N, C-alpha and C positions, 0 to 999 in steps of 0.2 A: 473711830471717834463717835461718842454718843451724840444724838441730835441736840440734847440739852447743852453739851459742851460746845458744839458747833455754833450755837446761838448765843454764847456768852458775850455780853456787851452790846447785843443788838436791841433795837427798839421793836418789840414784837407786839402786834395788835392782838393776836390770838393764836393758840396752838391746839389743833384737834388731832388726837392720835397719841401714840406712845412716844414720850420725850426721850426714852432710853433706847430707842431703836438705833442700831449701829449704822453709821454713814461711812461708806467705803470710797466715795468719790463725789464730785460735783460736776454738773453739766448745765449749760444754757441752751444746748441744741439737743433735741430728743434723739438724734442719730448717734450722739456721743454717750448716751446712757447705757450703763451696765448694771447688772444686779447689785443692789445695795446702794445705789446712787441717790442723791438729792437732785431734783430737777428744778431749775429756776425758770418761771414762766412770766415774762413781761411783754408788754406791747411794744413792738419795734416799729421802725419806719415803714416796713413792707409787710411784716407778718406779726401775728399775735401769738405769743407763746402758749396762751391758754388753749389754743386749738390743737396743741401737740401734747397735751397732758396724757391723753389716753395712750398715745404711742409710747411716751416715756414710761408709763406704768407697765405696758406690755413688755417693754425691754428690761424691766426689773427695778424701776424707781420705787423706793420705799418712803420717800418724802417729797413734797412739792413746796416751793417757796413762791408766793404770789401776793399781789395786792387785791385779788378778788376772792370771794367766798369759795369754800370747797363745794364742788358739784355733788349732787346726791349720788349715793350708791358707789362712792369711790373709797376703797379700803386702803388708803395710805395716809401717813401723817401729813397734815396740811398746816403750813406755817404762813399766817397772814401778816404781812408787813406793810409799812407805808410806802417804802421805796424799794422794790425788789432788786434793782441794780446795786444800790448801796448795800443792801443786806447781803447780797451774794458776795460782794467784794470783802465785806467784813467777815463773812463766814469762811471765805477762802483764806484770809489771813489767819484765822483760827485753825483751819484744817491743816495748813502747812506750817503752823507754829511760828508765825511772824518772822519770816526770814529777813525782812528789811531791817530788823533791829539787830541782826547778827553781822552786819557789815556797814561800812560807810556808804551812804547813798546820796548821789547828786542828781537833782531833777532840773532839767533845762526846758523852759518854755519861751514862746515868742514866735513871731511870724518867720523871721529869717535867722539863719546862723546856727540853729540847734545841732544839725548834723556835723557841721564843720567843728564846732566847739567840742562835740563828743569825741571826735577823732583827735583833736589837739590835746584835750585833757587825758584821753587814753594814753597818748604817747608820753605825756609828762608823768603820769602815775606809774606806767611801766618802767620809765627811766628811774623812778624812785624805788623800784623793786617790788611794787605791789602786784598782786594778782587781780586783774581788772576784767570786769564784765561790762558789756554795753548792750542796751536795749534801744534800738533806734530805727530810723527810716530805711536805711540801706540793709542792715542786717542785725541780728541778735547774736552776740558772740562772747566768747570767754575762753579760758584755758581748755584747749582740746576740742572746741566746738565752734561752729559758725553756720548759720543758715539764713537765707533771704527772709526779710521781714514781709509779712502779709499786710500789716498795718504798723504805723509808727509806735503806738502804745497798745499792746495786746489787751484783750478783754481780761477782766479781773482774775478769773480762775486760771487762765493761761499765764498771766503775769506772775501771780503768786507761785505757781508751779515752777516757772522759769527762775524766779529768785531763789526758791528752795534748791533747785539744781545747782545754781551758782554757789550757794553756801556749801553744798555737799562737795563741790569741786575745789573748794578752798578760796573762792573769790573774797577779797578783802574790801574792794571798792567797786561799786556798780554805778555806771553813768546811764541815766535814762532820759531820753527825749520824751517830754510829756506834752502831748497834743491838747489843743483846746477841746476837741471832741472827747478825749478821754477824761478830762476834768469835768466837763459838763455831764457826761454819762457815768460818772462815779467809778471809773475803772481803777483809779488809784486810791480810793477810799481805804483807810486802814494801813497806809504805808507811811513810814516816817522818813523824812529827808533830812540829812545833815546839812546840805547846802541846796538852796532853791535859787535858780537863776532865771532872770528875765532879760531877753536880748533886745527886743523892739516890737513894735506893733504897726502893721500897715494893712490895707484892705485885702482880706482873703477870707474864704469860708463864710462870706456873708449870706450865702444860700442857706447856711445852717444857723448862724448866729443872728442874722438879720440886721443888726446895727453894730457900729464900732463899740458902743457902750457895752452891749451884751458880750461882744468878743473880748473886751478888756476884762469884764467881770469873770468870764470863764478862766482866763489866764491867771487872774488874781487868786483864784481858788488854790493854786499850788502853795501859796504862802500861808494858808490857814487850814492845812489838812490834818495836822498831827500834833503830838505832844513831845516829839523829839526835840532836843536842844538844837536850834536851827540858826543858820546864818543865811542872809539873803545877799545875792550878788546881782546888781541891777545896773543897767545902762544909763548913765547920767546924761548922755547926749540925746536920748529919745524922749519926746514930750510925754508919752505914756509912762516911760520909765521914771521921769521926775515926779509924775503924779503918784506912781506906786511908792516911791521912796517916802513921800510925804505921808502916805497912809499906813505904812508898815510899822508894826509895834516891835519888830525884832531887830537885832544887830544887822546892819547893812553895810556891805562893801560896794562902793560904786566904782565904775570904770568908764573910760571914754577919753575924749579929747578936751572936754570942758575943764577949766582950771579947778572947779570944785570936785572933780573926780579923785578918789583916793588912789586909784591906779590909773595913770594917764600917760599918753604918748606925746612926745615932743620931737621936733626936728625929724619927721618921718621922710624916708626916701623910698620911692617905688620904682621898680625897674623890671625888666624881663627876668632878672635873676631872683626877684622876690622883694622882700621888705627888710628895711633896716630902720630902727627907731630907738630913740632914748626913752626909757620907761621909768617914770617916777612912781614910787610906792612908799607906804609908811615905813620909814626906816632906811630908805636908800634910793639908789638910781642905778640903772644898768643899760647896756646896749643890747637890744634884742634883734636877732636876725632870723628870717624864715624864708623858705623857698616859695611859700604861698604868695599870691599876688593881690594887690589892691587895698584900698582904704577900708573896705568892708571886712576884709580878712584881718587887718590890723585890729579892728574892733573885736573880732572873734578871739584874736590872740590875747588881747587885754582881758576879756571876760574869762578866758581859761587861766590866765596868770592870776587873776583875783580869786578864782575858785580854788586853785591849787594852794595859794597862800592860806586861804581859809581852812584848808585841810592839813595845814602844817608842813607842806613840802618846801624844802630849802630853795632859795632863789636860784642858786647855781644849777640845781637839778631841773628847775622849771625852764631855765634858759636852754639847757641841753635837750630837754624833751621837745621843746618848740622847734629847735634847729633840726632835729632828727626826723621830723615828719615831712616827707617829700611831696606827697600828693594825696588828694581825697577823691574817691570815685564819684564822678559826675559833678564835682564842684571845681570849676575852672580846670577841668582835666584836659591835659594836652595830648593830642594824637600826633605822634612823630611822623614826619615825612621829609623827603629830600627834594621837594619841588620849590622851596623858597618861600612858601607861605606858612601860616600858622593855623592850626585847627584847635578850637576850644569847645569842649562839651560841658554844658552847665545846666543845672536843674532849675534855673530862674524861670518861674511860671506865673509871676504877678508883675504888674507894671512897676512896682517899687524895686523888686529884685532884678527885673530886666534892665531898668535904668542903672542900678548899681553895677551890674555886670558890664554894660556897654561903656559906662564911665571908666571902669577899670581898664577895659581894652583901649579906650581912647587915650588914656594916660600913657600907654605903651607906644604911642606914636605910630600907629599902623598906616600903611599906604591907603588902604580902604578897610572898612568893616563890611563884610558880607554876612548877613544874618539869615538864619533859617529858624522859624518858630511858628507855633500855632497856639491853640488854647484848648484845654480839656473840656469834653462835653459833660453835661450833668453837674456842672460846677458853677461857681459865681460868674454870672454873665456880665455884670457891670464892669468888670476889669478889662474886658476884651477891647473895647475902643480905646481905653487908656493905654493898653499895651501897644496898640497900633500907633498912637501918638508918640510914645517913647521911641519906637522903632523908626518912625519918620524923622525924629529929631537927631538920633544918634547914629543910625546906620547909613552907609552909603548906598547899599542896595539890600532889599529884603525879599526873601522867598517865603511867602505865606503858605503854610501847609497844615496837615492834620497833626493832632497830638491827642491820642486817646479820645476820639469823638464819642465813644460809648453809645448811648441810645439817641444822641442828637444827630441831626442832619449836618454833615461836615460843611456843606456849602453855606448853611445858615451861620455856623460859627465863623467861617472865614469872612462872610459879609459883615458881621458885627465888628471884627478886627479892622476890616477895611474902612469902617466909619471913622476910625482914628486917623488914618492917612488922609481921608477926605477933609476932615476938620483942620488938619495941619497943612492942607493944600500941597500934598506931597504925592508924586507919581513915581517915586523911585522904588517900585516893588513889582513883583509878579506873583500870580497865584498858581501854585503847583500842588494840587491836593495830595498826590502820592508822595509820602515823606521821603522814601528812598530816592525817587526821581528829583525831588527838591534838593536833597543833599548832593546828588550827582551834579546837578546844574550849578550849584554853588561852588563845588570843587573845580569843575571845569572852567568856571568863569574867573577863578582866583588867580592873581598874579603875584609877583615877587613882593614881599613885604605886607601882603594882605593878611587880615585875620578873618577866617571863616568861623563864625560863632553858631553852634548848634544848640539852641536853647529850649528848655521846657521839660525834657525827659531825663536828662542827667544820667543817673545810675540805672534807670529802668531798663529792663531787658525784654519787655513785651509791649505790644500795641493792642489796644482794645477798641474794637468797632462793633457796635451792637452787642451781642453776647459772645462774639468770637474774639479769642485772645491768641495772637500769633507772636512768635519770637521777633524782637526788634530792639537792637541796641544802637544808639547813634554812633558810639565810638566804633563798634564792630562794623557797622554799615559803611562808615567813612573809610575804614581800613580796607574793606572789600573793594570799594570803588577806586581807592588809590591803586590797588593792585591791577585793576583792569586798565587804568590810565597808563600804567607803566608798560603795558604790552602794546599800546597803540603808538 
């Protein structure tokens, strides 16, 4: 593709060099540059891409995209733009021939529920006979492929390449979890969504967004991205959702438990076997059943129901697709055992999600709730004491432990969580920094009818401390410990 074609539709401040040079690929890391590539140089959180231009040129870059002037004595095309992240995203859409417009695309944003909704909607659309691709927190997958996700929403070049691969594999419907980071950093610029979904908003990522207003503003960007004919699906029960509904100019399908919701649940029953509820929707009513657990998952089911309706899926197919999904990795995932207690692995890693998880467990009438959790390092610190307060209120005993401390001192993180127990005047906890040992102590202490809840890591298969990453899966560790308990 010619550079001039690549820049079609972009706001370019200046272009120095040959606009007809052939561009054979795009890269935002100089180590990924091959001969004939365009290299995008922007200032990141830790490094400045401008420092790697020389390396990119040595590797064969024939053009550079940047918001800075071209250095002297550099003999490559230099495209100066106002926002290199957005410019790269739009260039990538051009380079891969706008794959998002060749399939139905659903974008899901919100603090909680994105991953669960992606699995439910995937099950519904597969039940309807569609070829489905998913780009999400746990994995990126589609017909004939699946690999673990490095980040929820990939960088723009990787994302457009993935969408192109999906189109080439015959994908008709793609479901994408759209993180607030990806919206703020323009990774999804140039992508058209047929359905844009909002689940809820609660305190998270405030280390990045700083305020809830900024966090909401980032999420809202999903609904103003493109020119595709769109439908919004928004949570009527969430106060931020109601605000969004009032601000949106597009057709909106609301879901929830509120009487005003277009898709709403009534007479819900929750048990160890799952969920049963009557669902009213425009044009009818039906009984919905699902093996998933808890009121929060009923909200996720309603969101998926609403999105599937917006995509034209028959109600009978929606019902079967929901009923057929048995479990989601790391989301209220059950670890089977024959010792008379229950083990639940869940990704809950904020105070709001931890409360929702423990409320769901409490509704199942446990003998006791034995909780194991920590908080990630180099992330929002304000939520840590709040998580401690939630654990103090809802758990019968808590083992405080590490959860990806990264570059922070684990003891400092645990002390901040402990502040929540102190403010709640609760002493029903112990501090066990080694996560494997904490899980072992929790399982050994469990009795008949107890629920052992391993929260925070969910589907994750590694633990990060400093710059060291080691294999660690809560579910697998629990199974290993159960085996050792059987031999004693």
